[in-house]
C-alpha positions, 0 to 999 in steps of 0.5 A: 658588787651586787649580783644581777637580778637574774642570778638572785632570781635563780638563787631564790628558787633553786630548791623548787626550780624543776617543779616550778618550771614544769608547773609553769609550762604545764608539764610541756618543758621536758618535750621541748628539751627532748626536741633540743637534745635528740638531733645532737650527734654527741662526741667527747665533751659538752658544755651545758651552759646555765645548767641550773639543776642539771635537768639535761645531764642524763640525756647529755651523758648518753651522748658525750664522754664528758659533761660539764655544767656551768652556772653562776648560781651556787644554790642551783649547782648544789641542787645539780650535785644532789643528782649524783651524776658523773658530771663536772660542775663549775661556778662561773660567768657566761660572759667570761667562761673559765675554759681554754679556747676550743675546749668543747665539741658542743655547747647547749643552752636551755632556757638560759640565754635570755638571762645573760647581761650581754647576749653578744658577749655570751655568744662570743665566749661560746664561740671561743670555747667551741672547737672548729666545726663545733655545734651550739644548740639553744632552746629559748622561749619565743614569741609566735610570728602569727600576729593573732597567736602572738597576742594570745600568747603574750596575754596568756603570759601576763594573765595566766603565767605571771599570776601562777608564778606569784603563787611560787615566788615573789612578783619581781621574779616573774615580771623579770622573766616576762620582760626577758622574753619581750626583749630577747632577739628572736628568730632572724635577729638571733641568727644574724647575731650568730653569723655576725659573730663568726659562726659559719651557719645558723638556723632556727626551728619554731616549736609549738607555733613559736612558743619556744624556738630551737636555734642551732649553729656551727662554729 
């Protein structure tokens, strides 16, 4: 069975992922991630789902006794291992998490949810492995609600980000990334999914006018 395109993409760019992500976000990505992590209370055990190269590990390790990073891309996990941080790395499928029910106090997904083949299945699995009252925190690229900002942002993605991306990797990589932004269930749509799947509460916060959104939910 062939790997999904999203997995192939991250396998291909693993060694340069952190530089590329910061390059394409013009250095703003760490600010987004800091806003994601800062309000999280912490606890015993956190799952960094689609952890990639482990960018969030240092911040999560300050708040949790145990940090587990899961990703399907082996090259990305190999890059994460180079950080030599005290974390547990697991290669696995977000749609079939290899963990027992109610294993984690918190699950974090940073810029990864839109790449899963089934967002609904991934969210169901996240709910399953969260303890009662456990929290889910998601950072995802968004589309501004303001019509003018929306048009400007989508034009910016097409005319600036995609051409810049082609300097770093093959064209299909960044066409895929753009398509995943368009098809993602933004704002109220994702909140509705979370509530429908049984999360007791869910909300979202626009960052920088809706270029990205932070979603928070409780099991």
